[in-house]
N, C-alpha and C positions, 0 to 999 in steps of 0.2 A: 105809351110806346109808339104813338104817331101813326103814320100810314101803314107800317108793318102790321100793327095790331088790328087796324081797320080791315086790312085785307084778310088777315087770319080769321077774323070774326065775320067775314063776308059782309061787312058794312060798306066796303069799297070794292071796286073791281079793277083788274089789271087789263090793259089792252096791249096787243102786240100788232104793230103796223108793219105789214110786209110778211106774207106767209109763204116764203120760198124755202129753199133747203135749209136755211138758218132759222127763219122765224117760226115755221110750223113746229119743229121739235121743242123749241122753247115754250111756245104757247101751250102745247099739250102737256109739257112737263109741269108747268104751273097749274094747269087746269085739273091736275090730280090732287092739288092742295088748296086752291082758292078759285074764285070765280074769274073767268077770263073772257074777253071779247077779242076774237081774232079778226083783224081787218085787212082786207086786200082790195085794191082798186080793180082787179081782174075778176069780174063777176063769174066767169066760167070756172075759174079755179075755186072760188068760194062754193059754187054749187057742187063741185066734186068733193070738197072737204066735208060738206054737209052729209055726203053719202059715205063718209069714212074712206075716201080715196085721196091719197097723197099725189098731187100732180107731179111732184119731183121723183116719185117712185122710190123714195128712200124708206118710207114707213109703211108697215102693213096695217090692215084695218083694226087689228087689236090695239094699236097705239092710241086709238080714239076711244077705246072703252073706258068707262068711269071718268070721263073728262067733263068737267063743268065749264063748257065753252060754247060761246055763240059766235058762229062765223057770219060775217056781214061785209057788205060794201057800202053800207049806208052811214054817212057821216053822223046822223042823229044818234045812232047807237053808241058812238064813241063818247058821247056826253055823259054816259053812265060810269065811265072809267075815271079813276083818279091817279093811276100809276101807269104811265105810257112807256112802252119799249119800242124804239124804232129800229128795225132790222131790215132795211131795204138794200139792194145792191148799190155799190159804188164803182161803176165801170170806168173805162177810158174811151175817148172818142177816136175817130179815125186818125187823128194826129197824135195819138197816145198821150193826151192831156186828160186830167181828171174831169169826169162828167158827174157833176153834183146834182143833176136834174132830179133823179129819183129821191135823193136825200132831202133836198130843199122842198120838193113836192110833199113828202111825208111830214116834214117840219111844219109846213103851212097848214096841212090837214089837222095836225094836233093843235096848232095855235088857235084854230077856229073853235075848238071845244075846251080850251084850257081855262081852268078856274082856280080860284085861290086855294092853296093847300095841295095842289097837284104836283106830281113828280114826272119828269121826262128823262128817260135814259136812252142814250144812243149806243147801238152795237155795230153800226156800219163802219167799215174800215175807212179811216181818213188820215190826213197828215196832221201833226200836232197843231192845235189852234182852231180847227174848224168848228168844234162844238161851241166854244166860248166866243169866238170872233165872228162866226157866220150864222150858226143856228140859233144861238140865244137872242141876238138882235131880231131875227125873224119872229121868234116866239113872242118877244116883247112888243114889237111893232103891230102885229096882227091881234094879239090878245089884249093889249093895253095894260098888261100886268108887268111887274118888275121881278126879274130873276133874283132869288135870294130873300126877297121880301114877301112876294106873293106865291111864288112857285120855286121849286128846286130842280136842278138838273144834274145828271151824272153821265159817265161814260164807262161801259163795260164791254170791251171788245169780244166779238163772237170767236169761238174756236171750233166750230163745227167742221168736221172733215168728211165730205161726201164719200159714201161707200164704206166707211170705217164703222164697224159694229162694236169695236172695243173701246175706242176713244169717243165717248158720248158726252152730252151736256152734264150728266151726273158725275162722270169720272174724270173730268178735266178741271184743274184748278181755275177758278174764275177771278180774273183781274177786275177790280172794282174801284171806281173813283166818284167823287162828289164835289159839288161847288162849295161845300163847307163841311164842318165836322158832323153836324146833324144829318145832312144828306148822305154822307159817306156811311154812317152808322145804319141808317134806315135802309139804304139800297143794299148794303151788305146782308142785313137780316132777311130781306126779301129773297135775295139770290140763294141764301143758305137753305131755303125751303126746297130747292131742286138740285143743288150742287153738293154732292156727298164728298167730293175731293177737297173741298175747302175754298176759302176766299183769300185773295191777296189784295190788301188795301194799298193803293198808291197815294202819294202825298198831293197829287194834283191830277186834273183831267188831262193835261198835256202829257204827263208821264205815261198815263194809260194809253193814250193815243199813239204815242211814240213806241211803246212796247209792242202794240199790235203791228204797226207798220214794219218793224224790223224783224219780226218772226219770219215773215215770208220773204223779206229781202235777204236775210241770211241764207235761207234755203236757195233762193235764186242764184246768189253769187257762187255758193258751193257747187250747185249743179252745173253752172257755167264752167267752172274749173274742170269738172269731170268731162263735160262735152269737149272742151278744148284738148284735154289729155287724150280723148278718144280719137280726135283728128290726128294728133301727133303719133299715137300708137298705131293707127291705121297705116300711116306712111312707113312705119317700121315693121308692119305685118305682125303685130302683137295684139292678142285679144285683150281688150280693155277690162272685161269682166274677170279674166284670170288674174290680171295685174291687181285689181281691186280686192279679189279674194285673198291673194297672197299678202298684200299690204294690210288688210283688215285683221290679220293675226296679231298686229301690234295693239296693245291695250288702249292707246289714246288716238288711234286712227279713226277719223270720222267717216262713217259709212254713207256716203252719197254716191249716186249712180247717174250716168249720162242718160239723156232722153229728150223727148219733146216737151217743152215747158209751156203748158197752156192753162186753161181754166180761168177762174175769176179771182184767184188769190195770188199765187206765186207769179203768174205772168202779168199781173195788173198792179198790185200793191207797190212795187218798187217805183213805178212811174209817179205815184203820189208823192213819194219822198223826194224824188229828184226834181219834181215840179216846185216844191216848197224850197228846196235847196237852191234852185236857180233864182227864185224870188229874192233870196237872201244873199245872192251874189256868189254862191259856191257851186262849182261844177263837180258833181259827184262822180269822179273818174272810175272808181272800182265798180260801183253800182251800174253805171251806164255801160261800162265794158261788158259786165255780165249780161245785161239785157241785150246787147248787140249780139253776143255769142248765141244766147238761147233763142232769140228771135230769128236767127239765121240757120237754125238746125234743120228746118224743113227743106230749104233750098239745098243744104249740104247733102242730106240723105238722098234726095232725088238726083243730084249731080253724080254722086258716087255710084248709084245704081245704073245710071245712064252709061257710065264708063264701063261697068261690068257687062252690060248688054252689048256694047260695041266690041269689047274684048272677046265676047262669045261668038262673034262673027254674024250677029243679027242686024237686020236693017231696022233702025230706030223708028222710021215711019210705019213700019209693019208690025211693030212690037205692041204687046198687050200685057198690062200689069194689073195684078189684083192687089188691092189695099185692104187688109183685114183690120178692122177697128177704126172708128171715126169719132169716138167720144174723146173728152180731154184727158181722161185717165181710165184705168181698168175698173170694171165692174160697177160703172155708173152709166146712166142714160144721158147725162148732161153733155151737150156739144158746144156750149158757150166757150169761145176763144180756143177751140181745139186747133192745135197746130198741125194736125193731120191734113187739114185743108191746104196748108202751104206745100206739103209733099204732093198732093193731088194737082194743084195748080202748076207747080213747077214741072212735073212729068208731062202734063198736057201741053205745056209751052214748047216741048220738044217734038210734038206731034204724036206722042204715045197715046194709045187708047187705054184709059184707066177705068176699071171697075172697082166699086167700093162695097164692102159688106160689113155688117156689124149686128150682133145679136140683141143689142140693147137700144141703139139709137133709133130715132124716128126719121124715116126717109123724107117725110114732108118737112120737118124742121131743118134737115140738112139742105133740102132744096131751097127753102126760104132764106137761110142764113148764108150758105156758101155756093149755091147754084148747081149742086150735083145731087143725085139720088143714089139710094142703095139698089143693088141689083136683086131681083127676086131669088135667084139661085146661082151658085158658083158653077162655071163650066170647066172644061178640061183643056183649054188652049192658051194658057198663060206662059209668057216668056219668063216672067219673074213674079214673085209673091212678096209683098211686104207685110209682116206682122207688126203693125204699128202700135197696137194697144194690147197689153197682156190680160185680156179677159179670161176668166176662169174656164170658159167654154173652149178656149184655144189651147190650154195647157195639156189637154189630153191627146192632142194631135201628134202625129209622128212623121218621120220622113216618108214613109209609104204613102201617106195621104198627100203630101206636097208633090210627090212624084206623079200622082194620078191627075193632078190639075196643071202640071207644067209639061211642056214638050221636051225635045232634046236640049241638053245643056241648060236645064232649069236653074234658076237663081232664086235663093231664099234670103231676103234681107230681114233679119230678126232684130228689130230695134232694141228690145229689152234683154236680148241674150238668153231667152228662156229655153232655146233648143240647142245651145252651143255645144253640149256634150253628146248630142244625139243625131248629128247630121254628118254623113260621110260621103255621100254620092252626089248630092247637089252642090253647086257653087254656093258657099255660105258667106254671109256678111252680117256683122252686127256693129253697134257703136263700141 
C-alpha cells in the first residue's frame, strides 16, 4: 500500500510545513490518526502550540488533545518525515504581484531533508504551473533526486475558511492531484484519513491549481458587481440590501453582497491569475475590473461619509469618526490585508480625527501593519460611526447606543447593512 500504509502503521511520519490558520488544523487533524511533525520557522508560534495555544486564535486547547504531534522549528526533525505537506502563505507584494518567497523558502526547507520514497504535497494557492515548473526543479536541484523516480509530488488546495466552524477540513470535499497515477492514489488515501466529505481527484496538478485560483476569483468578481450596484443604487437613494433581498426570492439568483474585500484569499488570489494571464499575453478584463472596484471601496466609503458630514453642516477639520471593526472579516482576529485601513487612511487624509476599536484585533499588530492603534475605550463625542466589520459583539447594539456616542446630527455608516431596519433617528448609510 506504499506511503499510506507506512503512515497508518506509524512506520513513517507526516510533516506539515507552515502552521498558520491553514496548516495547524490540517496538522492536528492528521495527528489524531498518524504521527505528525508540525514545522514552523517562527519559534514563538511553535512554543505557543506546544502549550496548546493556537496563535491564530481559531482553535481551542481541546483541538490539541490526543494528537500525536511534535511541534518544531528544527530542520533536523523534518528528516523523520516521509510525507511533507507545504501550507505556507502566498501573498502579494506592494505592487500587487505574486510573492513566492514563503513558498520557495518552504520548498527549499523540504528539499534539504528529501529522501528516496518521499512525497511532497503543496496546499498553498498558486497559479497553474507553479508546482511543476517552479517548485519541483527546486526540490530536484537541492536534493539531487528526480521527481517521479525518487520522490513524488502532488497538489491539494486548502479550503480553510477562517472563523467558519461549520465548513472545516473534515466537512469540505478535498481536491487532490498527483504527478502520476500512483501518487494520486496514495495522496488521496492519506487525505481520506481526515476528510469525511470525500476526495475529488483531478487529472493533473495544473487542473487542481486552476480550480483553487478560480474559487476566490469567482467570489471576487461577483462581490465587485454587488459593490458597483451599491454605488448605482446609492445615487438612486435605494437600499442595496433591500434590492438583494427582493431579487434573492428568485430560485437561481446568486446571493452575493457588497462589502470591503480584504484578507489573504479573495483580495489576493485573483492577482496570481492575472499575473500568469499577462505572462501569456492575455489581459484579464473582467477579473482586473473586479479587482479595481473592490480595491477602491475603502476610498469610496470614506468619500461618501465625508459628503454626509458636510451636508450635516459640520466642519470636516473638527470632525471625529469612530470606526468599529479592523479585521479583514467578522469574528476573526486576523488583520492581514484588511481594507478597513483604506477607510481610515482616506478619512485622515481629509483632516478628520479617526478612532478605531475592535474586540478581536491586536492593537500592536495594527500599529505595526497599518500605523494606527485601537483606542482603549469609546467616548461620546463622535460626529459619525462606521460599523465596518459585522462582529457578533456588534449585532446586539441598537440606535440608543449609537446616539449615546454621537452628538447632534449623528451619522451611522453601516457597511454590512446589519442595522438597516432598526435606525430611524440617526442619519443612516450603508452599501
